[in-house]
N, C-alpha and C positions, 0 to 999 in steps of 0.2 A: 504494500500500500504506500502511496506517496503522501507527503504532507503538503497542506496548503495553509498559508497564513492569511488571516482576515483582519482587517482593521474595522473596529466598531467605535462609535462615539463613546466617550467616557461615561455618559449617563447610562447608556445601554449596558456597558460592562458592570457598572455599579448595581444595576438591577439584576443582572445575571448572577453576580456574586452572592445575592441574597438567597439563591437556590443552588447551593453547592452539590446537592444530590443529583442534579440534572447532568446528563451526559450531553453537553452542548455540541460536541463533535458529531454525535449521532443525530442530533436534531438538525444540524446543518446538512449532513449527508442526506437525510430524508427530504429536507426542503429543496436541495439541489436536484434530487431525483424527481420530485414532484414537478418542479419547474421544467426540467428536461422533458418529462412526459407530456406536459402541456404544450411545449414548443414543438415537439414531434407531431402531436395531434394537429396543431395549427398548420404545420408545414404539409402534412398529408392532405388536409382539406384544401390548402392553397394550391397544391400541385394539380388538383383535379378541377379547380375553378377556372371559369372562362371570364370572370370579372376582371376589369382593369382596376388599377388603383383609383383612377378618376371615378369609376362606377361605384366603388366602395365608399369613397368620400361623399359622393352625391347621396347615396343611400343613407349614410350615417347622418348627414345633415337633415335629411327628411325625417328620419326616426327621431332625432333630437328635437326637431320642431314639433312633431306630433306629440311627444311626451311633454314638452313645455306647454303646448296649447292645452293639453288635457289637465295638467296641474293648475294652470290659470283658471280654467273653468271650475275646477273643484274648490279653489281658494276664493273664487269671487262671485 
């Protein structure tokens, strides 16, 4: 196994130190594996997609507008 050194903010390290029973290396390994699985899934979907980046941005804006409009109606 290889070693990887991570930098974390001082405040985070202080919070981590309050739980010495935790295996922070294992938690980090699990988080890395989960993120890699997510990225692999996204890449698999992207590889089969015929949408362009412009299409995706246009659709994202339309969805954001629809959600925003819906919440405005609920609030007002």
